[in-house]
N, C-alpha and C positions, 0 to 999 in steps of 0.2 A: 504494500500500500504506500502510495506517495502522499506525504503530508505537507500541507501548505499552511503557514501561519501568517496572518496579517496582524501586526502589532498596533493596537489602538490605545488611547489614553484620554484623559479629560482634555478638552479643547483640541481635538483632532480636526483636521480639515475634512469635511464630509466627503467630497468627491475622491479624495485620496484614500479613502477606505472603501467606499461603495463601488467605485469603478473597478478597482482590482478584485473586489469580492465577486462581482458579476463575471468578470473575465475569467478568473481562476475557476469558478464554478462551471463555466461552459466547457471546461476540459473534461468534465464527467461524461459528456456526450461523445467523446472521441477516445477516451482512455478509461480503463476500468480501475477500480481501487484507488480513488482519489478522495482525500479528505481535506476540506478547507475549513479552517477555524479562525475566528477573531479571538485574539488573546489580549489580556490586560491584567491589571493588578487588582481589579474589583469585579464584582459580578456584572456591573454595567458601567459604561463610560458615556459622557455627554460631549457631543460635537460642538464645534464653534457656533453652529447654527441652532443649537439647542435640542438636537435629537438625542435621546437616551437609547443606547443599543446594548443588548446583552452580549456578553463574551461567551465563547464556547470552551475556553480553557484558560489556565493561568499562564504566565510568562514562560514557565519552565517547559511548556509544550514546544517552544521554539528550539530547544536544545536537541530535539530528535527530528525536527522537521527537515524536509528536503529543500523547501524554499521558505525563507524568512523575509517578509516584506514589511518594512517600517513605514508607517504613515507619517504625515507631517502635521504641522499646526503649531499654534503658540504654546501648547502643552509641552513641546520638546524642550523648551528653555529651562523648565524646572527639573525635568528628568535627567538632563545631562549633568546636573549637580547632585543628583540623588545616588550616592554611593551604594546604598542597599539595593536600589532598583537595578543598577548596572551589574551588581554581583550576581543577580539571578540568571544572567545570560552566560551560557557556555557554548558559544558559537564557533564553528570551525569551517572556514571557507575552502578547506580541502575536500570536505564531504558535503557541504551545503551551499546552495545559491543564496546569497544574502544581498538584499537590495533596499534602497530607500527612495522615497519621494521627497523632493524639496528639502525642508528643514529636518527631515528624518536623517539626513546625512550627518547632522550634529550628533545624533545618538551613535551612528557608526563610528564617527571620530572618537567619541568618548569611550567606546569599547576597544579602541586601538585598531579597528579594522581598516582604517584609511591611512595608517602609518606608511609613509613613503609612496603614497599613491596620489593621483589627481582625482578630482571629483567635481560634481556640479551640485547646485542647490538653488533654491529660490533666491532672487536678487536681494531680498531683505536679510538673508543669512550669509551672504558672500563674506563679509568681514568677520563674522563670528567663526566661520569655518576656516578662514585664513589664519585667524588668531589661534586656532587649534593645530596649526602646523600643516594644513592640507593645501596643496596647490589647487586653486579653484579655477575651473575652465568656464568662464562666464558666457562664452558663445556656443556652448554645447548643451543640448537638451538631454543627452544620454552619454554617460561615461562608464565604461566597463573595464575591469582588470580581472582576468581569470573568472572567478565565481562571485565577484563583487560588482554591483552596478548601482549607480546613482542617477537620478533623473530630476529635471527641473521643469516646472510648469505642469499643472494638473493633468492636462491631456497627454503629457509625455508618459503617463502611466500605461497607455496602450503599447508604446514601444518597450517600456521596461518589463511589463508582464510578458509580452511576446518574446523578449530576450530570455527571460527566466524559463518560460515554457519550452523553448527550444533547447536550453541547457539541460533540463530535467527529462523532457519527453523527446520530441523530435521536431523537425522543421514543418512537417505536415500538420501536426496538432497546433503548432503556433499559427500557421497560415489559416487553418480552419477557424480557430477561435477569433483571430483578428478580423477575418473576412466576415464573420457572422455579425459584426457590429458596424461594418462599413455602410455608408449611405447607398441606397439603391442606385445601380448604375456604376458603382465603383468596385465591382467584383464580389458583391455580397454572396455568402454561402449560408444556406439554412442548415443548422446542425441539430435542431430539435423542433 
């Protein structure tokens, strides 16, 4: 079974959780044995726009996941200073695909996963990420190194999820999932 964890927290950016949630779950129509869970530190977390959503597992679920996807939002700023929160992660890019949307890159940097790498993030977090010793590529919406990927701009989630799906599954599953959300006339494929 392939496990996919989407890391949420209080004050997450709605689209940076819900778009990947939808895309990753579309994998179930092309691959068997896929489990997608929202993970957090509490039973529910509230988005920036005020939606409360239930979590499917605690943070430790990430440690055995095949894909770990960090959302973004103002909530990242307190998490990167929370030593106890960061200690709960035992991630390994040799066996896991680890990625982040926008300010989620700050969490990756806090976990030491961006040491010696370049990355991208939302423009409001450029300086914060630079101050953490990361080379920020301001003109790239997707930056990948091995099994680590960062994306900037909410709709870049489509490319980030596609990249992660190809790494864990294959190019056909990636293409089918992405094609299933394209506007009519742009190669849309119905998968369910």
